[in-house]
N, C-alpha and C positions, 0 to 999 in steps of 0.2 A: 345442217348445212356446215358447207367448208368454214371450219374455224380459222386455220392457218393460212399463211400465204400459200398460192397453188401456180404450178410452173404454168406459164403462157398468160397469167393475170398479171396485172398491175399489182404492185405492194398494197395490201390494205384493200383489196378490191371486194371482197365479201362483208367484209364490215361497213363499206360503204352499201352494199346491197340491205344488210340488215338495218341501218340507219335510216336511207332513204327512201325504202319500199315497204320492208317488212312490218317496221314499228310503226309507221303511219298507217298502214292498212289495218294492222291490229286494231289501234285505237280506232279506226273509223269503223271496224266491226264490233267492237265492243268488248274486245278482248285486252290482256296485259300482256306483253311478250316477255320471255323469258328466253333467254337462248342459252345452249348447253354450257359454255364456258361460265356463266353467269350462277349455273346452280352451285358449284363448289369449285373453289379455286384449285382444288387438288384433283385433276381429272382422273387421276389412276383409281378413284373411288368411283366407279361407275354405279353404282347402287342408286344413288341419290338420280342421276340423270335418266337411269332407266325408270324410275320411280315417276320421274315428273311425265316421261312418255307414255304411261300408263295413266296416270290420273288426270292429266291435263284434259279439258273442254275440248280444244281442238290443237293439232299439230300441224304447222307449215313446215313441209318438206323441199328444200332446194336442191334439185337433183344435178345441178350444174357441174361439169368436171367428172361427174359420176363417181363421188368419194366414196370410197369403202365403207367408212363408217357410219356416212348417211344413210346408206342403203341398208345396212346393218340395222339401225335403228328406225327404219322404214318398215323392214321387216317384223320387227318385235311388235309394231303398231298394229299393224297388218293383220299378224295372229292373232290379236284379241278384236279383231272386227272393228277398231275404233276409227272414228272420223280423221281424215287427213288429207292437206290442200298440196296439191303438188304443184311446183312450180320449176321451171328450169330456164337458163339464158337463152340466147337465139344460137350460139355457136354449138352447145350441145345436143347430140341428135337422141329421138326418143330411146328409152331403154327398152329392150323385147319383152323383158318378164313384165313390166307394166304399163305396158305402151296402150291395153285396154281401157286403162284407166285416165279421165279426163285430166290436163296439166294446164297450166299456164305458162306461156311464153315470154319472157321480158327480154329487152333491147340490152344486149352486153356493154353497150357504150356508157350506159347510164347516162343519156342525154336527158336534159331539165324535161323537155316535151314527152319522153317516152316515160321517165320516170313518174310523173303525174297519171300518165294512162296506166301504167302498171299499178301502181296503189290502188285507182279504182277499181279497177278487174280484180285484184288479189282482195280488197274488201268483200266486193260483191260474193265472189265465190266461197269465201270463208261463211258468209252469213248463209250462202244456201247450202254449203255442205254441211253445216250444223244442224239444218232443219231438215236432212233427208230423211225419209221415212225408214224403218228397218228392211224393208225390202228392196230398197233401192241400192245399188253397187257402188260401193264405194273401197272394196278392199277384195283382194284375191280370195280370200276366204269365203266371200260370197258367191264368188265366180266355180268355186269347188264344192259348194255345197255342203261343207263339213261344219260340226261345232267349233265356233272360235275357243281359243284357250282359256281359261278362268285363272285368274291370282288366287292364290292359296293363303289363308290367313295366318302368319306364321308369329308365335311369340319368340322374341330374341330374349334369352337370358340375361341376367343382370351384368354376368361377367363379359358376354359378348357385347352388350351394351356400352359397358366403360370402354373397352377394347375399340371400339368404333369412333366412340368419342376422342379417346385419344389419338388416332389416326387422323381424324379429321383435324384436331388441333395442332398437330406436327406439320399435316400438309398446309394449313395455313400460316404457318410459321415460317415455313420453306418458301411458300410463295409471296410472303411479304420480303424475305429476305433476296430475293431473285427479282422482286419490282425494284427494291433499294439498288441491287447491283446495275441492273439495266440503266437506272436514271443516273448511276454515276458515270457508267462508261458511253452511254448515248445521250448526254442531254437533249434536251426537246431545243427544235430551233426558234419555237414560239414560245415565248414568256408573257405572262400577261402584267402587264402595268396596273394595277388597281384595277378598275373595271372596264378598261380600254380594250382594243381590240388585241388579238394576237399580234406579235411582229412575225412577218415572213420577209424574205429575202429573194432579189434576183441572182443573175450571176456575177453581178458587179457588186453584189452585197448592197445594192438600194434597196432601202424599205418597200416593200410593195403596199399600195392603200387603193380602196377603192375609187373608181374614176381615173385611176392612171392606164395610158396607154401603153400596152407592151406589145412585145415582138417575140412569137414562139417558134422555135426551130423548126416544127412540124406542121402547125396549122397557120402562121403567118401572123398578120397584125390585128389586134384586138383591144379590149377595154374591161380592166377587171370592174366586177359588178359587185361583188360582195367578199369579205373574208370572214370565215369562221374559225373555231379550233379545229386544225386538222385540214382545212379546204378551202381553196381560192377558185371563185367563179370568175369565168373569163369568156365574155360574149367574142368571137371571133368575126372578124368582118367577110371571110370569104366562105362560108358556111351557112349561108343564109340566116344570118343572125342568131344561132342557135348556142346557146349557152352549156360550156363543158366545165366540169369540176376536176381541179387539177390538185395532187397532194403536193405539200411544200416541197417534197424532196425534187419533184419533178419542177416545181417551178424554178427552185435553185440552179438545176442544171440545163434546162430548156428556156426560161424567160429572161428577157432584159428589158428594161424600161426605155421607152421612146422619149426622148428629152422633146419638150415642147418650147416654140420661140419664145424668149422673155419670161419663162419661167424656170425657176432653180430650185432644187429640193435642198 
């Protein structure tokens, strides 16, 4: 799936797709999810990522935004005629080269009612796909009627093995340094106090809390239903009581507390 932020989508959008749709669906289907950037901190060492793509019992491929890296990795999985579950958001049209294969469409707005539906469908599809017979079509290779690729057994010399381990170690060190730099230059808005909720603020620097009435510049008035790390859940009055998930940055820019009579914070 897309890992970095994509033009036209809110910041952290695909992280939320992973957290609220893919991970719960994997758990419901009996799989343990591993995303590409969780394989190795150093993504330029692509061997580990590609090995996971080939060794995994199931691969979930999000075609949303037509990300070229995603399509490349899908092609590798397909070349070996291995099971894959395809999904895409409602704003992404079907891709010509794989339009003959079934995919799951999910609502790009990530509304809570639509998320639950997407999780159920994705989990069911993963289970069904993992149980396909060899004769059932799940890849372009089967449609072409050609022999799938095979992974060769390659013995790595001791010197090459030591070199790869050194590269991994260097990459992990660089990643830790980069994480430290980001934390220093961009300190998080929310800081946990003991085991309490993370603290987020509105435009006027009021602390946001569950149950608080708020006004959004785009969606109107509503009430905060929950706050978790990195997410604020708001139920807006003007949209059939649907709950929207807002990132803290959007809350800081577009939310304001509605003071209640006789109550001061």
